[in-house]
C-alpha positions as CSV (number, residue, x, y, z in Angstrom):
1,M,-0.1,0.3,-0.4
2,T,1.2,3.4,-0.7
3,L,1.2,6.3,0.9
4,K,-1.1,9.3,-1.1
5,E,0.5,12.6,-1.8
6,T,-3.0,14.5,-2.8
7,F,-6.2,13.8,-1.5
8,S,-9.1,15.4,-2.8
9,Q,-12.2,17.0,-1.7
10,E,-14.4,13.9,-1.0
11,D,-11.2,11.9,0.5
12,L,-10.7,14.5,2.6
13,G,-14.4,14.9,3.4
14,K,-13.7,11.4,5.3
15,I,-10.0,11.8,6.9
16,L,-11.6,15.9,8.7
17,P,-13.8,14.6,10.7
18,S,-11.9,12.8,12.7
19,K,-8.8,15.1,12.9
20,I,-11.2,17.6,14.2
21,A,-12.3,15.6,16.6
22,L,-8.3,14.7,18.4
23,I,-7.7,18.6,17.6
24,A,-10.8,19.7,19.7
25,D,-10.3,17.3,22.3
26,L,-6.2,18.6,22.6
27,L,-7.2,21.7,22.8
28,A,-10.5,21.1,25.9
29,K,-7.2,19.1,27.7
30,R,-4.9,22.2,27.0
31,H,-7.6,24.5,28.7
32,G,-10.2,23.0,30.5
33,K,-12.8,24.0,28.2
34,D,-15.5,21.5,27.1
35,P,-14.9,19.8,23.6
36,V,-17.4,20.4,21.6
37,T,-17.3,24.5,22.3
38,V,-13.7,24.0,21.1
39,M,-14.7,22.3,18.4
40,M,-17.4,24.3,16.7
41,D,-15.1,27.8,17.8
42,F,-12.1,25.5,15.4
43,Y,-15.2,25.6,12.5
44,R,-15.2,29.1,12.5
45,S,-11.6,29.8,12.1
46,K,-8.6,30.6,9.3
47,T,-7.0,27.6,10.1
48,Y,-10.1,25.3,9.6
49,A,-10.6,26.9,5.7
50,L,-6.6,26.4,4.8
51,L,-7.6,22.9,6.3
52,Q,-10.3,22.3,4.0
53,N,-8.6,22.8,0.8
54,E,-6.6,20.2,-0.3
55,S,-3.6,22.7,-2.3
56,T,-2.7,23.8,1.4
57,K,-2.1,20.4,2.4
58,Y,-2.9,21.5,6.3
59,W,-4.1,18.0,5.3
60,W,-0.8,16.5,6.2
61,F,-0.2,18.1,10.3
62,S,-0.7,15.8,12.9
63,P,-3.3,17.5,15.2
64,A,-1.2,19.0,17.8
65,E,1.0,20.6,15.0
66,L,-2.7,22.2,13.6
67,S,-4.2,22.6,17.6
68,D,-0.5,24.8,17.9
69,L,-1.3,27.0,14.3
70,Y,-4.8,27.1,15.9
71,E,-3.8,28.6,18.7
72,R,-1.3,30.8,17.2
73,E,-3.7,32.0,14.8
74,L,-6.5,33.3,18.6
75,S,-2.7,34.8,20.2
76,R,-1.9,37.2,16.3
77,G,-5.7,38.8,17.0
78,G,-8.0,36.4,15.1
79,H,-11.3,35.9,16.0
80,V,-13.6,32.9,15.0
81,D,-15.7,35.0,13.5
82,D,-13.2,36.8,11.8
83,N,-14.2,37.4,8.2
84,L,-11.4,34.6,6.2
Protein backbone atom coordinates (compact mmCIF):
# COMPACT_ATOMS: atom_id res chain seq x y z
CA MET A 1 0.00 0.00 0.00
CA THR A 2 1.38 3.41 -0.92
CA LEU A 3 0.68 6.72 0.74
CA LYS A 4 -1.28 9.15 -1.38
CA GLU A 5 0.32 12.56 -1.76
CA THR A 6 -2.86 14.14 -3.06
CA PHE A 7 -6.34 13.76 -1.71
CA SER A 8 -9.60 14.70 -3.35
CA GLN A 9 -12.11 16.88 -1.55
CA GLU A 10 -14.13 13.68 -1.05
CA ASP A 11 -11.12 12.05 0.64
CA LEU A 12 -10.78 15.06 2.92
CA GLY A 13 -14.42 14.73 3.89
CA LYS A 14 -13.61 11.27 5.14
CA ILE A 15 -10.51 12.09 7.18
CA LEU A 16 -11.26 15.55 8.56
CA PRO A 17 -13.99 14.68 11.10
CA SER A 18 -11.72 12.38 13.10
CA LYS A 19 -8.78 14.78 12.83
CA ILE A 20 -10.93 17.69 14.02
CA ALA A 21 -12.26 15.62 16.92
CA LEU A 22 -8.66 14.95 18.00
CA ILE A 23 -7.80 18.65 17.69
CA ALA A 24 -10.82 19.65 19.76
CA ASP A 25 -10.01 17.07 22.43
CA LEU A 26 -6.39 18.22 22.63
CA LEU A 27 -7.32 21.90 22.89
CA ALA A 28 -10.09 21.20 25.41
CA LYS A 29 -7.66 19.34 27.66
CA ARG A 30 -5.01 22.06 27.32
CA HIS A 31 -7.40 24.83 28.25
CA GLY A 32 -9.97 23.08 30.43
CA LYS A 33 -12.82 23.82 28.02
CA ASP A 34 -15.73 21.85 26.64
CA PRO A 35 -14.62 19.91 23.52
CA VAL A 36 -17.83 20.69 21.62
CA THR A 37 -17.38 24.43 22.19
CA VAL A 38 -13.74 24.21 21.11
CA MET A 39 -14.75 22.26 18.00
CA MET A 40 -17.40 24.82 17.03
CA ASP A 41 -14.88 27.64 17.46
CA PHE A 42 -12.31 25.74 15.40
CA TYR A 43 -14.82 25.28 12.57
CA ARG A 44 -15.06 29.08 12.30
CA SER A 45 -11.29 29.63 12.18
CA LYS A 46 -8.92 30.47 9.38
CA THR A 47 -6.94 27.37 10.30
CA TYR A 48 -9.98 25.21 9.55
CA ALA A 49 -10.59 27.02 6.27
CA LEU A 50 -7.04 26.19 5.24
CA LEU A 51 -7.38 22.61 6.48
CA GLN A 52 -10.46 21.89 4.40
CA ASN A 53 -8.75 23.09 1.22
CA GLU A 54 -6.82 20.15 -0.21
CA SER A 55 -4.33 22.34 -2.06
CA THR A 56 -2.89 23.79 1.18
CA LYS A 57 -1.80 20.31 2.29
CA TYR A 58 -2.78 21.18 5.91
CA TRP A 59 -4.38 17.74 6.04
CA TRP A 60 -0.85 16.39 6.26
CA PHE A 61 -0.25 18.09 9.66
CA SER A 62 -0.83 16.20 12.89
CA PRO A 63 -3.62 17.24 15.29
CA ALA A 64 -0.93 18.68 17.60
CA GLU A 65 0.56 20.81 14.80
CA LEU A 66 -2.90 22.01 13.73
CA SER A 67 -3.75 22.84 17.34
CA ASP A 68 -0.59 24.92 17.58
CA LEU A 69 -1.41 26.72 14.32
CA TYR A 70 -4.92 27.48 15.60
CA GLU A 71 -3.60 28.79 18.92
CA ARG A 72 -1.09 30.94 17.03
CA GLU A 73 -3.96 32.31 14.92
CA LEU A 74 -5.85 33.28 18.06
CA SER A 75 -2.78 34.74 19.76
CA ARG A 76 -2.21 37.03 16.79
CA GLY A 77 -5.63 38.57 17.26
CA GLY A 78 -7.58 36.13 15.17
CA HIS A 79 -11.06 35.55 16.43
CA VAL A 80 -13.40 32.74 15.56
CA ASP A 81 -15.81 35.14 13.88
CA ASP A 82 -13.25 37.00 11.75
CA ASN A 83 -13.93 37.13 8.04
CA LEU A 84 -11.60 34.94 6.04
